[in-house]
BAZAVO-302384 format. One line per 2 residues: number of its first residue (from 0); their letters; for each residue x, y, z of C-alpha. Coordinates in pm, 1 decimal. Layout:
NUM	a	X/Y/Z | ...
! end
This chain:
0	mp	-14.7/28.9/15.0 | 135.1/326.1/-145.1
2	vk	176.9/669.5/170.4 | 65.1/959.2/15.2
4	ak	293.2/1278.4/130.7 | 152.2/1490.0/345.9
6	kt	73.9/1827.0/187.5 | 209.7/2150.5/368.0
8	da	125.2/2501.3/216.4 | 502.8/2595.6/405.6
10	yq	772.0/2649.4/182.2 | 1125.2/2459.6/332.7
12	ap	1369.4/2716.3/273.7 | 1764.1/2659.3/298.5
14	ds	1982.9/2746.8/610.5 | 2114.1/3022.3/440.1
16	ta	1800.1/3147.8/338.4 | 1630.5/3077.7/692.9
18	af	1893.7/3230.4/870.1 | 1901.1/3574.1/665.3
20	aa	1507.4/3584.2/697.2 | 1517.5/3519.6/1094.3
22	ef	1707.3/3886.3/1103.4 | 1427.3/4045.4/977.3
24	ia	1171.6/3808.0/1172.9 | 1393.3/3897.0/1508.1
26	pa	1268.2/4131.4/1738.1 | 1419.7/4511.5/1636.9
28	ep	1590.6/4676.0/1923.9 | 1386.8/4904.8/2081.7
30	ai	1369.5/5287.4/1942.6 | 1554.2/5578.9/2111.6
32	dn	1274.6/5819.1/2252.8 | 1368.7/6166.0/2109.8
34	sh	1041.7/6286.2/2242.3 | 1220.3/6579.8/2400.7
36	lq	1331.7/6743.7/2069.2 | 998.6/6715.0/1897.8
38	ga	927.7/7073.6/2072.8 | 1286.2/7233.0/1954.1
40	ai	1180.3/7068.1/1618.8 | 842.8/7200.8/1608.4
42	ka	986.7/7576.0/1724.5 | 1235.1/7552.0/1463.6
44	yg	1018.5/7461.4/1137.7 | 784.8/7763.1/1314.7
46	qq	1020.5/8004.3/1254.4 | 1134.5/7950.1/914.1
48	tr	812.1/7890.5/771.4 | 702.6/8253.1/959.3
50	kd	1024.7/8364.9/790.2 | 952.4/8265.3/460.7
52	re	624.3/8448.2/491.4 | 698.7/8744.5/611.1
54	dk	942.1/8756.6/313.0 | 671.3/8712.8/60.4
56	mi	461.2/9005.2/231.1 | 745.4/9224.9/158.9
58	ld	791.7/9134.7/-128.1 | 439.7/9148.5/-208.8
60	fl	365.0/9532.9/-64.4 | 738.8/9644.9/-216.5
62	pm	540.8/9835.1/-482.4 | 311.1/9970.1/-224.7
64	vy	556.4/10122.1/-29.8 | 735.6/10259.5/-332.3
66	ki	450.0/10456.8/-430.8 | 379.5/10559.2/-42.1
68	vn	684.2/10698.2/-59.3 | 722.9/10890.2/-333.3
70	kv	401.0/11063.0/-210.0 | 523.7/11150.0/48.5
72	vs	859.2/11293.5/-96.7 | 648.5/11524.1/-312.5
74	yl	472.1/11676.8/-46.1 | 842.0/11751.8/113.7
76	hp	954.8/12049.6/-125.3 | 1186.6/12316.0/33.8
78	pl	1180.7/12499.9/264.7 | 1069.8/12306.8/499.0
80	s	921.9/12478.5/779.6
! end
């Protein structure tokens, strides 16, 4: 009477492949807690974006400032009293 082989869904990997895969399956080292740096990072990023917005506002309003200064200068004719 012939004996049937047992069907398995698992793939039998060679030892070298199994050892390589074990590195990825092994539990990872605990992550370093950098939560104390989060506040400093948020502050630095906020200052950087605020500076960019301020620079953009200056460039947007520069033509208007030029017109206002020219208007004020036109009223300042000598003799000044």
